[in-house]
C-alpha angles and dihedrals in degrees: 000000000000113000093211138043089223138007121190105201132214101341129152099257123210097180099192096255092100090243123133121299108256136182110253147141120243118210127199133201128172091350096306137098108263102175140004118192129042102350113200097188123082130239131228081232122031128192122199102218098171107149093010130113109241116201143162112272109272117257115214112194100182112062137124108216092135092125101030090051091063097055108025138051086211120085099185142199086028096058093048089057100058096270115142099171125040126188111206137180097069128158096033097286125118145108107268146119094020141159117224091249092056101059096099091048092054089046089052088049095051091041095053099040100039102026093237111154109257089214091059091048091051093050097037107043112089092197090206089152145061105177125053092247088055090051090053090050090052093053088047092059095056125081118239132183094224135024122276134193127191136204135206113257130216099221099062091036092057090046092049095051102034103028116199091354089061093051089049091054097243117164115271119240121231091258091051092049090052091050093050089049091049093051094044088053090049088053093049091049089050091053111281110145093220148308126288134192141175129225101171131114086216089074112078138154121254084262090058096251119140115254115272094247099053098104100024107151122248088248090059094050093043092047093052089046092052093052092048089047090056089066089061087229142087144053135244127228127178144158123218142170093223094227091172101024098196096048095040094049088047088060090051091052093044092053092050092044098050094045103036089218131123119268129193131192132194112255120193136157109250111207094222089052103028097172102041088095089069091057090052095051091045090055090047090051091051091050091052092049087058095053104267122121111233128155135185114226105217134183125241094227139002116307105240141191118227118217127198149122088272097037127101086248113051115178091215098047091085089062116093094219092060089073087081091069103022114123096024123119113278096249092052090049093049089054096047092046090060090072106115096222095050092045091054093050093047093049090049090049093046091052090050094049121097113268120253135196090258093053095075098113093184083070100038119098136184108252103231127193108278092027123235105220095182099049120171120246086253090068095060123113093247095050092048091049089051093054090048094050093239138112116275093229091053090053087048090054095049094044091057090058093056122110092023093304096306096104112126128205125211124222112182104212100170131038096016105084091125095044096251139064097255089115091055090050090057093046093051090052096051111113091227100053137088129192116261146111096099090131095207109193094023140086083030096173100035112032132036102190100135085099091070092109091058091047092054093056101036103036101036097034100041121356111045117112091212129050117331135191134236111272091228091059092048089050092054091049094059098036118029095021100048092042092051092048090065098035099259095137094158094075142040097071135083096225134118112284096020122119109276097238106144143164123210103201137190090213096192090054096042108123140142108237126218113283119249130197115247125188098208103114119110110288089020092291118174128240135167114243125195123188126188132216121224101053099116094177133000113197127193119192089343095309121111106234098172124031115190092336099314125105115244095210092249117131108188094145118121141192107264107220109206132314118340125216124234114253114271 
C-alpha cells in the first residue's frame, strides 16, 4: 500500500525559502506536504522530475476574477502561468455588497475600470447574493481549479451605504463611515482577506465617470481602517495618483497606524514623472522603520497596452472610414483593409486625428511569439520604418493586417521611461516591495499581464541581457513573499505541513507565449489569453490540475476564507 498520495522524484527543488536549489523528492499526503528530501515510501501517483525545477505554486495577490470566479472553474490566464492561488477584488472594484437595483452600476464600474465586457458580466453573474458574506458563500459553492481569495471593495461598499450620493463622490457622514466600517469588518470576519480602494483618475466607469472612491476623505478611509483593525485581521490594498504626495501618503500611514494591519500600494514608474516611484518607496521604508507595515506592489516588467484590430484599442477605430469594416471577423477585415483606396483614406484620417498616448510609434513594438518585453528602441515601428524608408504610420497599418488581422502591437506605458527594465529590477530588489499588479481576469481586451509570474522567473532568472537574479530568490518572491503579504502563511513553501501546491517546471522551456484573443466569455465576450510553455505539472492540494499545458479536469481549488496560519 503506497504511503503517500503523490511523490515528486528527483527534482531540483527551490522550496520558497530563497535557499539554494537542491535535488530532493517531495511527498504529499492529504493535500499537504509530508516530506521533502530522500523519500523512501512510494506514492499512489509518482512524477519523475529529474532535470525539472520544482517550486511551490505561485501566489498572485493582484487579480480581478470577481466575475469569472462566479461562473467558471477556470481562472485563466493565471492558472496557465503556474499560479495556484489568486487574490481578487483589488483596486476597490467588486460586486458585493449590492442592492438589486445597483447591479447595473457595479457592472458599469467593473467594465470601465477593468475592461471586462458588460455583456459578459450581465449574462455571467448569478447575483445570488446581496451581502459580502453571501457573496463568499456563492463562491464557495462553485468548483475551481485553483484557490481563490476575495477582498471587500470600497466602490460597492460606498454605493451600498450612501446610494446615489456615494456614486457621486459626496462626502460621507460620520454615520455612513461607521456603517461602511461595520460592513467591512463583517466581511473580514466572514473571510475577506482585506479591504481595497482606488484613488486614481485612470479608473472610470464605462460612462466615463470617476470611480466613487476617488475623492473619499481621509476620515472615511481611516474610519473604515479602524473598524477592520478592530477584528485583528485583514490587509489593505490601494492605488493612488498621489496628487498631493504628503497628504496622500499621510492617509496611508494613518490607515496602517489606526488599524495595526499591513497595507500595500501600487508602485509604478510614470513616464512623465520617472523618479517619483523612488519617493514612494522611500516613504514606505520610513514608515516601516517606524513600526508600520507598508509594502509597494510592483510589476515584473513594463505595464503595456496592446493594440490590434481585435483589441479594445484599435488605432484605426478613430478613423471614419473604418466603419465600413468594423465588427467583421479579423480575417475579413484584414482582407478588406488591403484595398488601396480604403488604405489611403484611412491613413489620411489617422494622420488628421488627435494624437493619443498609444500613437507614439517610437515606443510601439510588434508583439512577437514569444514576446520580447524588453525590446530595444531599434525594434520600434518608427525605427523599423526609418530603416525601410517608409512612413511609420504606413508600417503600423500594414502590421495590423498581419496574421489574418490578429497581430498585436505592444506599447509599454509604465516602467519603461528609460527604454529598458532597469527600474523594474530596482523595484523588485527593494526590501519593502512584493510582486503584483498582473491584473489577471481584467483589462481583457487591452492588457495581458497575467503572465507576470512567468516573466519574473524566465526573464529575470534566465533570459535578460542585463543583470539577472538567482532563480531561488525569484521563486521566493512570488511564493512565500506574496503569500505572507496577505496573511496566507499556510502556503508558499515546500516544507512539511504546508499546502501541497507545487509546480514542476522545465525551466529551459519556460516562456510566456504571445497572447491571443478568445471569444469564450459569456455572451461571446472577448478576452486575451496568454499561455506559457514549460509548466510540466501544476498541482493544487496534491492534485494535478494542469499537465503539460492542458487541464486535467480536476477542480480541487477552494475559496480561501481569511488569513491562514502557518503549520505548527
